[in-house]
LUMTI-781443 format. One record per residue: residue in one letter; z, x, y of N, C-alpha, C in turn. Coordinates in steps of 0.001 Angstrom, whole numbers, plus 524288, in hexadecimal, padded with zeros to 5 digits. Example, Ala and Ser with C-alpha at 12.3 -4.5 7.8 and 13.67 -1.06 7.14 Angstrom:
<rs>
+---+-------+-------+-------+-------+-------+-------+-------+-------+-------+
! r !  n_c3 !  n_c1 !  n_c2 ! ca_c3 ! ca_c1 ! ca_c2 !  c_c3 !  c_c1 !  c_c2 !
+---+-------+-------+-------+-------+-------+-------+-------+-------+-------+
! A ! 81E78 ! 83386 ! 7E9C6 ! 81E78 ! 8300C ! 7EE6C ! 81E78 ! 83390 ! 7F31C !
! S ! 81BA8 ! 83232 ! 7F736 ! 81BE4 ! 83566 ! 7FBDC ! 81EBE ! 83264 ! 8001E !
+---+-------+-------+-------+-------+-------+-------+-------+-------+-------+
</rs>
This chain:
<rs>
+---+-------+-------+-------+-------+-------+-------+-------+-------+-------+
! r !  n_c3 !  n_c1 !  n_c2 ! ca_c3 ! ca_c1 ! ca_c2 !  c_c3 !  c_c1 !  c_c2 !
+---+-------+-------+-------+-------+-------+-------+-------+-------+-------+
! M ! 95730 ! 41897 ! 96957 ! 95C62 ! 41A11 ! 96B0E ! 96070 ! 41721 ! 967DA !
! K ! 96402 ! 419FD ! 96576 ! 9680C ! 41794 ! 9623E ! 96C69 ! 41570 ! 965AA !
! K ! 96E41 ! 410BA ! 9642B ! 9729D ! 40E59 ! 966FA ! 977BA ! 4106B ! 964BB !
! E ! 97B80 ! 410F2 ! 96804 ! 980A7 ! 412BB ! 96654 ! 983D2 ! 40E1F ! 96447 !
! G ! 98790 ! 40F30 ! 9611B ! 98B06 ! 40B16 ! 95F35 ! 989B7 ! 40968 ! 959B5 !
! K ! 9867F ! 4056B ! 95939 ! 98535 ! 4034E ! 95410 ! 981DC ! 40711 ! 950EC !
! I ! 9824B ! 4066C ! 94BC7 ! 97EF6 ! 40956 ! 9482D ! 97C84 ! 4057F ! 94455 !
! I ! 97867 ! 4073D ! 941CC ! 9761E ! 40457 ! 93D73 ! 977F2 ! 40715 ! 93880 !
! L ! 97ABD ! 4043A ! 9353C ! 97C92 ! 4064A ! 93048 ! 978A6 ! 404A3 ! 92C1E !
! I ! 97608 ! 4085E ! 929C7 ! 97188 ! 4073A ! 92676 ! 972DC ! 40769 ! 920A9 !
! D ! 970B6 ! 403AE ! 91DCA ! 97170 ! 4036E ! 91824 ! 96CC5 ! 40608 ! 91577 !
! A ! 96D5E ! 40723 ! 91084 ! 96979 ! 40A0D ! 90D87 ! 96431 ! 40753 ! 90D30 !
! D ! 9641F ! 40225 ! 90D03 ! 95F27 ! 3FF62 ! 90C53 ! 95B75 ! 40023 ! 910EC !
! V ! 95D75 ! 4000E ! 915AF ! 95A20 ! 400C3 ! 91A4A ! 95800 ! 4065C ! 91A59 !
! I ! 95B50 ! 40A1C ! 91932 ! 9598E ! 40F91 ! 918E7 ! 95547 ! 41019 ! 914C9 !
! S ! 95631 ! 40DDB ! 91042 ! 9526A ! 40E26 ! 90C01 ! 94D30 ! 40BB3 ! 90D87 !
! H ! 94D61 ! 40738 ! 9102A ! 94893 ! 404AB ! 911F3 ! 94582 ! 40832 ! 915A6 !
! F ! 94833 ! 40AA5 ! 9194B ! 94579 ! 40DEF ! 91D10 ! 94369 ! 412F3 ! 91A9E !
! I ! 94607 ! 414D6 ! 9169A ! 943EC ! 41955 ! 913BA ! 93F0A ! 417A5 ! 910B8 !
! S ! 93F76 ! 41366 ! 90DC7 ! 93AF3 ! 4116E ! 90AC5 ! 93661 ! 41013 ! 90E51 !
! G ! 9378E ! 40DD8 ! 912D5 ! 93388 ! 40C30 ! 9167A ! 9312B ! 41099 ! 919AD !
! G ! 93337 ! 4155B ! 918F5 ! 93111 ! 419E1 ! 91BAD ! 9326B ! 41A2A ! 92170 !
! Q ! 93693 ! 4178C ! 9230D ! 93803 ! 41762 ! 9289A ! 93DAE ! 4190E ! 92991 !
! I ! 93FD6 ! 41C49 ! 92629 ! 94561 ! 41DA6 ! 9269D ! 946A7 ! 4206E ! 92BC2 !
! T ! 9431F ! 423A0 ! 92DC6 ! 9445B ! 42662 ! 932A5 ! 94439 ! 422C6 ! 93763 !
! L ! 941AE ! 41E4D ! 936E2 ! 94182 ! 41A7E ! 93B22 ! 94697 ! 41757 ! 93B81 !
! L ! 9492C ! 416A6 ! 93720 ! 94DCA ! 41341 ! 936C6 ! 951CF ! 41417 ! 93B25 !
! P ! 95365 ! 418F4 ! 93C54 ! 95774 ! 419AF ! 94057 ! 955C8 ! 4186B ! 945E9 !
! S ! 950BF ! 417C8 ! 946E7 ! 94EFD ! 416F2 ! 94C46 ! 94D97 ! 41145 ! 94D80 !
! I ! 94E56 ! 40DC3 ! 949CE ! 94CAF ! 40855 ! 94A99 ! 9507F ! 4054A ! 94E10 !
! F ! 9557A ! 405C4 ! 94CFF ! 95979 ! 40316 ! 9501F ! 95C60 ! 40719 ! 9536E !
! P ! 95E89 ! 4056D ! 957D9 ! 96118 ! 4092A ! 95B67 ! 966BE ! 40A77 ! 959EB !
! Y ! 967F4 ! 40A0C ! 954F8 ! 96D35 ! 40B57 ! 95322 ! 96CD9 ! 40F9C ! 94F09 !
! P ! 97093 ! 4132E ! 94F01 ! 97074 ! 41743 ! 94AFE ! 9715D ! 414F9 ! 9458D !
! I ! 96ED6 ! 4174E ! 941B6 ! 96F73 ! 41593 ! 93C4A ! 9734C ! 4192A ! 9398F !
! R ! 976EA ! 416B8 ! 936D1 ! 97AD0 ! 41990 ! 933BE ! 97A70 ! 417C6 ! 92E10 !
! I ! 97B84 ! 41B6D ! 92A8C ! 97B98 ! 41A44 ! 924FD ! 980F6 ! 41BC9 ! 922E5 !
! L ! 98382 ! 4180C ! 9206D ! 988A1 ! 4192F ! 91E11 ! 987F4 ! 41CE1 ! 91976 !
! D ! 98BF0 ! 42006 ! 9187A ! 98BBC ! 4239D ! 91408 ! 98AD2 ! 420B3 ! 90EDF !
! K ! 98CDC ! 41BEF ! 90E74 ! 98C13 ! 418D9 ! 909AE ! 98658 ! 41738 ! 90912 !
! V ! 983BA ! 41613 ! 90D5B ! 97E2F ! 414B8 ! 90D34 ! 97AF9 ! 419A3 ! 90C13 !
! Y ! 97C74 ! 41DF5 ! 90E6E ! 979BC ! 422E4 ! 90D6C ! 979F9 ! 4243B ! 90795 !
! A ! 97E7D ! 42376 ! 90536 ! 97F0C ! 42482 ! 8FF99 ! 97B65 ! 420FB ! 8FC71 !
! E ! 97AF4 ! 41C20 ! 8FE11 ! 9777E ! 41867 ! 8FB6D ! 971C0 ! 41A10 ! 8FBFA !
! V ! 9702F ! 41B6F ! 900B7 ! 96AD5 ! 41D22 ! 901B6 ! 969A8 ! 4222C ! 8FEB3 !
! S ! 96D81 ! 4259B ! 8FE53 ! 96CC5 ! 42A9B ! 8FBA1 ! 96B8D ! 429F1 ! 8F5DA !
! R ! 96D16 ! 4258B ! 8F3AD ! 96BFE ! 4247E ! 8EE1C ! 9669A ! 42204 ! 8ED4E !
! M ! 96407 ! 42081 ! 8F18E ! 95ED3 ! 41E19 ! 8F128 ! 95AAE ! 42267 ! 8F0DF !
! P ! 95743 ! 42218 ! 8ED04 ! 9533C ! 42630 ! 8EC88 ! 94FF3 ! 426BB ! 8F180 !
! G ! 94F78 ! 42B94 ! 8F35C ! 94C26 ! 42CB5 ! 8F7D7 ! 94E45 ! 42B17 ! 8FD1C !
! R ! 95324 ! 4297C ! 8FD6A ! 95543 ! 42795 ! 90265 ! 958D2 ! 42B8B ! 90520 !
! K ! 95BAB ! 42E94 ! 90221 ! 95F93 ! 43216 ! 90460 ! 95D35 ! 435F7 ! 90843 !
! T ! 958DC ! 43867 ! 906DA ! 9566D ! 43C45 ! 90A46 ! 954ED ! 439DC ! 90F80 !
! E ! 952C3 ! 43525 ! 90F5C ! 95135 ! 43279 ! 91435 ! 955EA ! 4317D ! 917B7 !
! V ! 95A2A ! 42F99 ! 9156F ! 95EE0 ! 42E81 ! 91885 ! 96150 ! 4339B ! 91A70 !
! D ! 96150 ! 43794 ! 9171B ! 96355 ! 43CB0 ! 918CB ! 9604F ! 43EC3 ! 91D80 !
! N ! 95B2B ! 43DE4 ! 91D8F ! 95803 ! 43F95 ! 9220B ! 9598D ! 43CA4 ! 926FE !
! L ! 95A73 ! 43785 ! 9268D ! 95C38 ! 43483 ! 92B16 ! 96166 ! 436A0 ! 92D21 !
! L ! 964E6 ! 437E7 ! 9298F ! 96A01 ! 43A03 ! 92B08 ! 9696B ! 43F72 ! 92D6F !
! R ! 96646 ! 442C0 ! 92AF9 ! 96582 ! 4481C ! 92CCD ! 9634F ! 44831 ! 93259 !
! F ! 95FA5 ! 444AE ! 93378 ! 95D45 ! 44486 ! 938A5 ! 96038 ! 440F9 ! 93C6B !
! K ! 964D3 ! 43F37 ! 93AAE ! 96852 ! 43C0D ! 93DE8 ! 965CA ! 43701 ! 93FDD !
! L ! 96252 ! 434C7 ! 93CAC ! 95FF7 ! 42FBC ! 93DEE ! 963A8 ! 42B4B ! 93C77 !
! I ! 966E5 ! 42C44 ! 93893 ! 96B38 ! 428CF ! 93734 ! 96FEA ! 42C4A ! 93615 !
! K ! 97487 ! 429F4 ! 935EA ! 9793B ! 42CEB ! 934A0 ! 97C1E ! 42A33 ! 93033 !
! Q ! 97E7F ! 42D67 ! 92CE5 ! 981C6 ! 42B56 ! 928BC ! 9875D ! 42AEF ! 92ACA !
! I ! 989EC ! 426A3 ! 92976 ! 98F66 ! 425FD ! 92AF8 ! 99298 ! 42498 ! 92620 !
! P ! 99783 ! 42608 ! 9261D ! 99ABE ! 424C9 ! 9218E ! 99C84 ! 41F17 ! 9219D !
! F ! 99D13 ! 41CE5 ! 91CFC ! 99F79 ! 417C2 ! 91C8A ! 9A52B ! 4185E ! 91E32 !
! P ! 9A72A ! 414ED ! 92189 ! 9AC88 ! 4157E ! 92385 ! 9B0A8 ! 413F6 ! 91F6E !
! E ! 9B184 ! 4175A ! 91BB2 ! 9B533 ! 41658 ! 9175B ! 9BAB6 ! 41514 ! 9193E !
! D ! 9BC34 ! 41720 ! 91DC9 ! 9C188 ! 41658 ! 91FB3 ! 9C23F ! 41152 ! 922D8 !
! D ! 9BE0D ! 40E70 ! 923D0 ! 9BE75 ! 40976 ! 92698 ! 9BF59 ! 40528 ! 9228A !
! L ! 9C41E ! 40339 ! 92241 ! 9C58F ! 3FF8C ! 91E1D ! 9C293 ! 3FA63 ! 91E63 !
! M ! 9C17C ! 3F877 ! 92315 ! 9BE86 ! 3F38A ! 9238B ! 9B8FF ! 3F436 ! 9215B !
! I ! 9B67D ! 3F873 ! 922D5 ! 9B129 ! 3F96D ! 920F0 ! 9B131 ! 3FA67 ! 91B17 !
! K ! 9B4DF ! 3FD6D ! 91941 ! 9B541 ! 3FEA5 ! 9139D ! 9B631 ! 3F9A8 ! 91071 !
! K ! 9B99C ! 3F645 ! 9125B ! 9BABF ! 3F154 ! 90FB2 ! 9B5E1 ! 3EDE0 ! 90F81 !
! E ! 9B30F ! 3ED97 ! 913E8 ! 9AE48 ! 3EA73 ! 91425 ! 9AA1B ! 3ECAD ! 9107F !
! Y ! 9A99F ! 3F1C6 ! 91072 ! 9A5E3 ! 3F46E ! 90D01 ! 9A6FA ! 3F310 ! 90748 !
! L ! 9ABD5 ! 3F360 ! 905C0 ! 9AD43 ! 3F21D ! 9004E ! 9AC51 ! 3EC57 ! 8FF1B !
! H ! 9AD75 ! 3E8F3 ! 902E3 ! 9AC6E ! 3E35C ! 90238 ! 9A694 ! 3E262 ! 90171 !
! I ! 9A35C ! 3E4C2 ! 904B6 ! 99DAF ! 3E400 ! 90459 ! 99BAD ! 3E5F7 ! 8FF17 !
! K ! 99DA8 ! 3EA5E ! 8FD5A ! 99BE8 ! 3EC90 ! 8F853 ! 99DAB ! 3E93C ! 8F3B6 !
! K ! 9A2B1 ! 3E7D6 ! 8F3A4 ! 9A4EE ! 3E55B ! 8EF05 ! 9A428 ! 3DF70 ! 8EED0 !
! V ! 9A452 ! 3DCDC ! 8F34C ! 9A3E4 ! 3D728 ! 8F36C ! 99E4B ! 3D56A ! 8F47F !
! M ! 99BAF ! 3D834 ! 8F7F9 ! 99657 ! 3D6B7 ! 8F963 ! 99243 ! 3D99A ! 8F61C !
! F ! 993FF ! 3DD72 ! 8F311 ! 990AF ! 3E067 ! 8EF6A ! 98C2F ! 3E346 ! 8F213 !
! K ! 98D49 ! 3E5C5 ! 8F669 ! 9894F ! 3E8C9 ! 8F935 ! 989C0 ! 3EE7F ! 8F7AB !
! G ! 9857B ! 3F15C ! 8F85A ! 9855F ! 3F6EC ! 8F719 ! 988D3 ! 3FA16 ! 8FABB !
! D ! 989C6 ! 3FEE4 ! 8F934 ! 98D50 ! 40257 ! 8FC0A ! 98BAC ! 4032C ! 901B5 !
! G ! 986C9 ! 404C8 ! 9028B ! 984F2 ! 405D4 ! 907D5 ! 984BD ! 400EC ! 90B26 !
! E ! 982C2 ! 3FCC3 ! 908D8 ! 9825C ! 3F7CA ! 90BAA ! 987C9 ! 3F5C3 ! 90D2D !
! A ! 98B6C ! 3F5F4 ! 9098D ! 990C7 ! 3F433 ! 90AA9 ! 99343 ! 3F782 ! 90EF2 !
! A ! 9925F ! 3FC96 ! 90EB6 ! 99494 ! 40015 ! 912A9 ! 99262 ! 3FECB ! 91811 !
! C ! 98D44 ! 3FE1F ! 9186E ! 98AD1 ! 3FCD7 ! 91D73 ! 98CD6 ! 3F7A9 ! 91F91 !
! M ! 98D12 ! 3F3B8 ! 91C40 ! 98ED6 ! 3EE8D ! 91DF8 ! 9946E ! 3EEC3 ! 91FF9 !
! A ! 997D3 ! 3F173 ! 91D34 ! 99D54 ! 3F1CD ! 91ED0 ! 99DDD ! 3F4B6 ! 92400 !
! V ! 99B09 ! 3F8FA ! 92489 ! 99B72 ! 3FC11 ! 92953 ! 9995F ! 3F906 ! 92E04 !
! V ! 994D7 ! 3F680 ! 92D8D ! 992C4 ! 3F3AD ! 93218 ! 9960E ! 3EEED ! 93370 !
! R ! 9988A ! 3ECA5 ! 92F95 ! 99BD5 ! 3E821 ! 930D2 ! 9A013 ! 3E992 ! 934C0 !
! F ! 9A26E ! 3EE14 ! 93411 ! 9A6CB ! 3EF83 ! 93772 ! 9A53F ! 3F316 ! 93BFD !
! S ! 9A0A7 ! 3F56C ! 93BBD ! 99EFD ! 3F8DB ! 94002 ! 99B79 ! 3F60A ! 943E9 !
! R ! 99971 ! 3F16A ! 94252 ! 995EA ! 3EE4B ! 94596 ! 990CF ! 3F12C ! 946B0 !
! N ! 98F42 ! 3F486 ! 94322 ! 98A46 ! 3F734 ! 94398 ! 98607 ! 3F3EB ! 9410E !
! I ! 98171 ! 3F624 ! 9404C ! 97CE3 ! 3F35B ! 93E51 ! 97BD3 ! 3F522 ! 938B6 !
! L ! 97AF5 ! 3F16A ! 9353D ! 979CA ! 3F294 ! 92FC9 ! 973E8 ! 3F291 ! 92EFB !
! A ! 971DB ! 3F690 ! 92C65 ! 96C52 ! 3F6B0 ! 92AE1 ! 96C1D ! 3F64D ! 924F5 !
! S ! 96A63 ! 3F1CA ! 9230F ! 969F6 ! 3F0DB ! 91D6B ! 965CE ! 3ECB4 ! 91C85 !
! S ! 962DB ! 3ED5B ! 91862 ! 95EE0 ! 3E96A ! 91725 ! 96083 ! 3E5E0 ! 912A8 !
! N ! 9653C ! 3E66D ! 910D7 ! 9673B ! 3E2F8 ! 90CB9 ! 96948 ! 3DE01 ! 90F48 !
! L ! 965C0 ! 3DAFC ! 91190 ! 96765 ! 3D685 ! 914BB ! 96A66 ! 3D275 ! 9119D !
! K ! 96900 ! 3D1A5 ! 90CB3 ! 96BF2 ! 3CDD3 ! 909A5 ! 97194 ! 3CFA0 ! 908D6 !
! D ! 97268 ! 3D4BB ! 90916 ! 977AF ! 3D6D8 ! 90876 ! 97ABC ! 3D711 ! 90D8D !
! I ! 97813 ! 3D7EB ! 911E5 ! 97AEB ! 3D908 ! 916BD ! 97AA5 ! 3D4CD ! 91AED !
! A ! 9769F ! 3D181 ! 91AE2 ! 975BB ! 3CDE0 ! 91F40 ! 97A57 ! 3CA34 ! 92030 !
! N ! 97C46 ! 3C7A9 ! 91C1F ! 980A9 ! 3C402 ! 91CDF ! 98597 ! 3C6D4 ! 91EAA !
! Y ! 9869B ! 3CB5C ! 91C68 ! 98B20 ! 3CE7B ! 91DF6 ! 98ABA ! 3CFEF ! 923C0 !
! C ! 98617 ! 3D19B ! 92555 ! 98550 ! 3D31E ! 92ACE ! 985EE ! 3CE7D ! 92E76 !
! K ! 983DD ! 3CA03 ! 92CFE ! 98481 ! 3C554 ! 93040 ! 98A42 ! 3C3D8 ! 930AB !
! M ! 98CF2 ! 3C3DD ! 92C46 ! 9926F ! 3C259 ! 92C28 ! 995B8 ! 3C5EE ! 92FA8 !
! H ! 9946F ! 3CAF6 ! 92FC7 ! 9978C ! 3CEBB ! 932C2 ! 994EB ! 3D06A ! 937DE !
! Q ! 990C3 ! 3CDA1 ! 93958 ! 98DF2 ! 3CEA7 ! 93E39 ! 98C45 ! 3D464 ! 93EB1 !
! I ! 989C8 ! 3D63D ! 93A8C ! 987D3 ! 3DB97 ! 93A4A ! 981F0 ! 3DB76 ! 93B43 !
! T ! 98021 ! 3DED6 ! 93EA6 ! 97A83 ! 3DF63 ! 93F83 ! 97847 ! 3E2AC ! 93B10 !
! Y ! 973F8 ! 3E0C6 ! 938CE ! 9717E ! 3E3C7 ! 9349F ! 96BA5 ! 3E448 ! 9359A !
! L ! 9697B ! 3E865 ! 93384 ! 963E6 ! 3E987 ! 933D7 ! 961D1 ! 3EA73 ! 92E5E !
! S ! 95D60 ! 3E829 ! 92D3B ! 95ACC ! 3E920 ! 92838 ! 95645 ! 3ECEB ! 9291C !
! T ! 953E0 ! 3EE92 ! 924E9 ! 94F33 ! 3F1CF ! 92554 ! 94B25 ! 3EF20 ! 928C3 !
! M ! 94A7A ! 3EA0D ! 927FA ! 94695 ! 3E724 ! 92B04 ! 94802 ! 3E6F4 ! 930D0 !
! D ! 94D06 ! 3E6CD ! 93213 ! 94EA6 ! 3E6FA ! 93790 ! 94D26 ! 3EC35 ! 93A0B !
! F ! 94DB8 ! 3F071 ! 93706 ! 94C16 ! 3F58F ! 938F8 ! 94632 ! 3F595 ! 939F3 !
! L ! 94336 ! 3F354 ! 93657 ! 93D8D ! 3F319 ! 9370A ! 93C26 ! 3EFCD ! 93BD7 !
! C ! 93EB6 ! 3EB5E ! 93C7E ! 93DAC ! 3E7FF ! 9410D ! 93E7A ! 3EAFD ! 94621 !
! R ! 942D1 ! 3EDBC ! 94680 ! 943F4 ! 3F0A7 ! 94B4A ! 9401B ! 3F52E ! 94BF7 !
! A ! 93E89 ! 3F7A1 ! 947AC ! 93AC0 ! 3FBEB ! 94802 ! 93581 ! 3F9F3 ! 94A0C !
! V ! 933DC ! 3F550 ! 94856 ! 92EF9 ! 3F2FE ! 94A43 ! 92F9F ! 3F181 ! 94FFF !
! E ! 933FC ! 3EF0C ! 95146 ! 93514 ! 3ED74 ! 956AC ! 934EE ! 3F222 ! 95A61 !
! N ! 93706 ! 3F691 ! 95899 ! 93732 ! 3FB52 ! 95BCE ! 9324A ! 3FEAD ! 95B39 !
! K ! 92E73 ! 3FC9D ! 9586A ! 92974 ! 3FF4A ! 95797 ! 92A0C ! 4048B ! 954CB !
! L ! 92DEF ! 404D4 ! 95160 ! 92EA0 ! 40979 ! 94E1B ! 92B6B ! 408FB ! 94919 !
! L ! 92A7E ! 40415 ! 9477B ! 9273C ! 402EA ! 942EF ! 92370 ! 3FE94 ! 94461 !
! S ! 91EEC ! 3FEB8 ! 941EC ! 91B28 ! 3FA75 ! 9428C ! 91BE8 ! 3F697 ! 93E0A !
! E ! 91959 ! 3F222 ! 93E6A ! 91994 ! 3EE60 ! 93A22 ! 91732 ! 3F0C0 ! 93537 !
! L ! 9131C ! 3F3DF ! 935D5 ! 910AF ! 3F692 ! 9316C ! 91487 ! 3FA6A ! 92EE7 !
! D ! 91773 ! 3FD3E ! 93228 ! 91B79 ! 400CF ! 9302E ! 91F81 ! 3FDCC ! 92CF6 !
! C ! 92106 ! 3F934 ! 92EDD ! 924E5 ! 3F5FF ! 92C18 ! 922BB ! 3F415 ! 926E2 !
! D ! 91DCC ! 3F287 ! 926C6 ! 91B61 ! 3F0EB ! 921CF ! 91B8E ! 3F568 ! 91DE0 !
! E ! 91A5C ! 3FA12 ! 91FA6 ! 91A71 ! 3FEA9 ! 91C35 ! 92004 ! 3FFC7 ! 91A5B !
! F ! 923C2 ! 3FF6C ! 91DF1 ! 9294C ! 40032 ! 91CB0 ! 92AF9 ! 3FC4C ! 91877 !
! I ! 929E1 ! 3F755 ! 91962 ! 92B63 ! 3F32E ! 915B3 ! 928EB ! 3F426 ! 9105E !
! K ! 923F4 ! 3F58B ! 9105C ! 9212D ! 3F69D ! 90B72 ! 923D1 ! 3FB09 ! 90868 !
! K ! 92520 ! 3FF4E ! 90B14 ! 9279E ! 403C5 ! 90886 ! 92D09 ! 4025F ! 90668 !
! V ! 93008 ! 3FF6E ! 90973 ! 93553 ! 3FDED ! 907D0 ! 9350C ! 3FA64 ! 902FD !
! L ! 9317C ! 3F6AF ! 9030B ! 930DC ! 3F331 ! 8FE83 ! 92EF7 ! 3F633 ! 8F9BA !
! L ! 92B59 ! 3F9D6 ! 8FA7A ! 92971 ! 3FD0E ! 8F61E ! 92DC6 ! 40075 ! 8F3CF !
! A ! 93193 ! 401E9 ! 8F70B ! 93602 ! 40509 ! 8F533 ! 939FC ! 401C3 ! 8F234 !
! G ! 9390B ! 3FC98 ! 8F201 ! 93C83 ! 3F932 ! 8EF04 ! 940CF ! 3F697 ! 8F225 !
! S ! 940C4 ! 3F742 ! 8F733 ! 944AE ! 3F4AE ! 8FA7E ! 942D3 ! 3EF37 ! 8FBED !
! I ! 94676 ! 3EC34 ! 8FE06 ! 94552 ! 3E6C9 ! 8FF77 ! 9454D ! 3E645 ! 90561 !
! L ! 9413A ! 3E3D0 ! 90761 ! 940F1 ! 3E24C ! 90CD6 ! 93F56 ! 3DC8D ! 90CF7 !
! P ! 9405D ! 3D9CF ! 91142 ! 93F5A ! 3D428 ! 91157 ! 93994 ! 3D2A4 ! 911BD !
! V ! 93625 ! 3D659 ! 91304 ! 93093 ! 3D52C ! 913A9 ! 92D40 ! 3D988 ! 91153 !
! K ! 92848 ! 3D83C ! 91075 ! 9248C ! 3DC2B ! 90E95 ! 92100 ! 3DE12 ! 912F9 !
! K ! 920C5 ! 3DB25 ! 9173B ! 91D97 ! 3DC85 ! 91BCC ! 920C7 ! 3DB9C ! 920BA !
! W ! 92017 ! 3DEFD ! 9248B ! 92309 ! 3DEAD ! 9296D ! 92266 ! 3D965 ! 92C24 !
! K ! 91DB0 ! 3D759 ! 92C41 ! 91C9C ! 3D262 ! 92EFD ! 91FD5 ! 3CDD6 ! 92CCB !
! A ! 92183 ! 3CE3D ! 927EF ! 9247C ! 3CA04 ! 92574 ! 92A3A ! 3C9FA ! 9271C !
! F ! 92BF3 ! 3CE06 ! 929E6 ! 93170 ! 3CE65 ! 92B62 ! 93243 ! 3CCA3 ! 93101 !
! K ! 93673 ! 3C9A9 ! 931E3 ! 937DE ! 3C810 ! 9372E ! 93CD5 ! 3CB03 ! 938C4 !
! C ! 93C5C ! 3CE1D ! 93CD0 ! 940CF ! 3D122 ! 93EA9 ! 944F3 ! 3CD82 ! 940E9 !
! R ! 949DC ! 3CEFB ! 94039 ! 94E20 ! 3CBD1 ! 94254 ! 9503E ! 3CE5B ! 94748 !
! E ! 952BE ! 3CB2F ! 94A66 ! 95546 ! 3CD1E ! 94F1A ! 95A73 ! 3CFA3 ! 94D88 !
! I ! 95B5B ! 3D44C ! 94F74 ! 96032 ! 3D718 ! 94E41 ! 962CC ! 3D884 ! 95364 !
! D ! 967A6 ! 3D712 ! 953E3 ! 96A87 ! 3D817 ! 958B6 ! 96DAC ! 3DD25 ! 95821 !
! I ! 96B2A ! 3E17D ! 9598A ! 96E0D ! 3E67C ! 95985 ! 96CF3 ! 3E987 ! 95E71 !
+---+-------+-------+-------+-------+-------+-------+-------+-------+-------+
</rs>
């Protein structure tokens, strides 16, 4: 059951991990909040080989929704430009960070070296790919064996995760 109010604003890396890991259709059902993808993130994902069709299917079946970047909100736009130009973050990542800062929603990104300090400083709740896996195991949506297979596929696709085996990861407490 989805909770009303908050949303999870997802960045391209988490989507890419779940596509590579073969679990993209599971992604929207792990947390009780609806997942939204900014148009800027969708554009980024659309340029990744083999990713656009998967995301289009999620959108078509209304498992996630695309939302526009709020170009007319001057505070968000100013923060977005600051993150891009001063902090040197990518377009989609900067857009997500700026929007969650002022909307108080949840950020889904696995670029922890890029987002963790910013999120702490602005008291933003964030979820990484591994947080999604932790909750999926907790809710019995995935087994530890499923997670090992997921991690293996994501690493083989050239992405970075903090561990090579599920047992090596310690889930963190997330207050959402």
